[in-house]
N, C-alpha and C positions, 0 to 999 in steps of 0.2 A: 448449564449456562444458557444455554439457548432457550431452553422450554421457560425458564425463569423471565428473562428479557422479553417473552412473547407475551408472559402471561400478564407481564408490567403493562404492557400496551392495551391488553384487552379491557382492564378493569374500566377505566373512562367511559367505554362505549357502550359496555353490560350495564354499568351504572346508571347514563342515561337512555338507554333504551335506543340508542341512534341507529339508523338501517344506512348501510352503505349505498350510494346512488353511482349505479355505472355513469351517469351521464355529467353527476356533479364533482362524484371524487374519484373514479377510475378513468375514465376515458381522458381527462387531459393527464395523467400520469402516463399512460399506455402511447399515447401520440407523441409524448417526448422520448418515450424510451423503448417502446416496443415494435411502434407500427413501421419506423423504419426495415424492418426485417421479417416483421410478420404482420403485415397489412396489407391496403388493399391493392398494393403496386404489386403484379404478377414479377416484373423485372427484378426486383430487387428482392424477393421473399425467399427466404433459407427454410431450409428443411420441409419445404410445401405447408407450413404452419402457418395458419390465419387468426390472429384474434381480435381481429374487430367485429368479426360476424360470431354468435353463439354458437350456430349449429356445426361451422367450422371448428372451432375452440374445444371442442366437446367429441370429436373425432378422433378414437386411437390412432395413435401414431407408433413408430418401430419402436421410438425410445418410453414409450407409454403415453397416456390419456393427458394432453395440455391441462384441461380443466374437467372434474370432476365434481358437479355442483355437492356442496354439503361435506365433500371429504377432501379435508385439504391432505391429509397424509399420501392420497395416490392421487392427487394432482400435479402434473410435473411443474406447471408453472410455480407452485410455493416451494418444489424440491429445488429448483433453480435459483430464484432470486434470494434464498436463504444459503445457500453453497457458500463452502467455503474454500471450494477446490476450481479446476478449472470448467468447472461444470456451471459456475454461475453465471448469470444473466440480469442484465445485458454482460456482452463479453469484452473484454479490456480494450478491445479494437474499437469498440463503437464509441468509446472517449464518455459514454454515460451511465450513473450510478446512481440507484435507487438509495432513499433515506430510509433509515429504521421506520420513521412514521409510513412512509410509500408503502414496505414492503407487508408493514403489518394492516394498512387498509385492504391493500391487495388480498391478504389472507384472510381477513374479517369478510372482505365480499365474498371472498368461495365457499367460507363457511357459513355465509347466509342463503348460498344457493345460486351464486353467480349472476344475477338477474340482469340481465340487458335490457337496455330502453334504448329509444328509437331517437336521431337526435332531434333537441329541441325545435328546431326549424321545421320537422316534420311532423311534430306531434299536434293535434288539438287544443288549444287554450283553453284551459279549465279552472275556472274561478275558486281560489282556497276558500276554506270556513274562515270568517272571520273570528278571531280571538274575543273572549268575551271582554269590554272593556267600554268606557265611557268616550263620544268624542267620534269622531269619524271613522272608517275603518283604518284609514291609515294611522291615527294615532293609536288604534287599538294592537295593529301588528308593532308598531314601536315601543309601546309599553311591555306588549308579551314579551319583547325580544331583552329589555333592559330587565324584567323582571329575571329572566333566565340567566342572564349575565350578573344578575347580584346588583344591577345598579337602578338608581333614582334619577327621573327629568332634572333637568336645571330648572332655577325659578323662571316664570318668566319675565321676557327683558322689559326695560322700560319703554316708552312708545318712539320714542329718537330713535333706539337702537333697532324696534321693529320695523318702522320705514326705511330706515337706511338700508335694512339687510334685505328685504322684500325688495326694494327698488333695485339695488343693485343686483340680486339674483337674476330677476326677471328684464332688466333694461340694459344691466351692463354700466349703469350711470348713476352717481350719486344724488339724493333728492333736493332740490333748490329749498332753499329758505322758505319759500312761501309755500310748497307742499308739506315740509317736516311739521311748521307752524301750524298749517291745517290740519293735520294729522292730530296733531298732540293736543288742538284745542275739541275736535270733533269727539264728544261721547256718546255718541247713537251706538246702539247692541252691536249693529252691523258695520261698524267704523272700518275696520279691519277688511273684513268682506268687499266693501265699496273700494278702498284704497286698492283691492287684489284686481277688481273688475279692471278700473280704470287702468292698471297698468297693464292687464292683458290686450287691452283695446286701442293702447297706444301704438304709432307706427315705433317706437323705438324697442317696444319688443319684439316686433316682427322683423325688424334689422338684426338683432340679436339672435335669435334663431336661425334666419336662414341665413348665418355666415356660414354655419358648418353645412350645410345642405350646398349652398354655391361653393365652396371650397371642394366638396366631393365631386362635383359636375366639372371641376376647375375654370368656373366662370371667371372672364377676366372683361374689363372694358376696352382690354386691347388685345391684340394678336400676339406680342411678344416673343415672336419665334424669329424668322427670318427677318420681317419688320415687326415696329411696334405701334403699327397702324390702328386706328379704331377699330371695334368691331360693332356693328350695329345690334347688338342684342340687349340691351337695356330693357326690351317690352319682355323678356323672359325673366330678368332678374326682379322687373315690379310684380308679374305675375306670382312669385314665389314668396315676397313680401305680402302681398296683398293673401295669398291663401294660408300664412299664418296668424296675419292680422285677423282674418276672417273666421279663422280656425276650421279651415276646410279638412272632413272628415280622411282621413291618413287612404283609405281605399280610392278613395275619387281621386285624390292628390296621384298616387301612385298611377293608377290607370291613365291618368290624363300626363305625367310624365315618359310613361315607355310609349303610347302609342294615343295621343289625343288626338293626332291628324287622320287615324281612321276611325275613329269614335264615328256612330251613325248622325249625321247632320252636327259636324264637328263646327260649335262657336269658334268665333276669332281666338277666345281666350284660350280655348281649348287645343287650337293649333298653335299656339304660342308655345 
């Protein structure tokens, strides 16, 4: 019965030729259910077993080898997660339980060679190949995914809807009647691009984008702790607004945030 159930789960993956990714598919599962006892924290590690590092996960242990790439039958991790007795992992006391889909995903990953990947934040950025399709690369990726899912794009919205959508998205505000009328009556080929460029250069766009950053750095115009006295930090707020409005490169913005006052010949703006 177990073999039949496993076979049923395998079929969709084999049919579509999907490769299980450690970062995308396995790491989230193990982070939630495995790393507490078999992760980087030596103080809570059990059975001297680590699953977050490939070289450690492939080392033979007293009760077997945790992972044997390409060999699910002799991989202890597979025997344990599919066990029906007291050997099952995660154990009941962990109050974690793998779903049938998660178990099968791990089984497929081991069968495919148990390839590990470094965390995405440490991997160099690679530009993916753009799928065949008309329009911008973004449109090509969207169209390729729609085709994969057997879907078709919706018909283009009318011009009043377009100006309302993009204005709300970029500024958080609805367009004025005059702005709506101007776009509806603009029949030039680049009318939509001009609209987007105008919105991106607006102070309202900068204000909407800056909100999340200012929240992240806990910016406030007043102290709000022992007393609610004003804090003269508004030059920093204005600096962030200008950075978003002027489309300052993110690497420059980051350096100025972390160490603007330590930069050689730092300007007043960088020190702020």
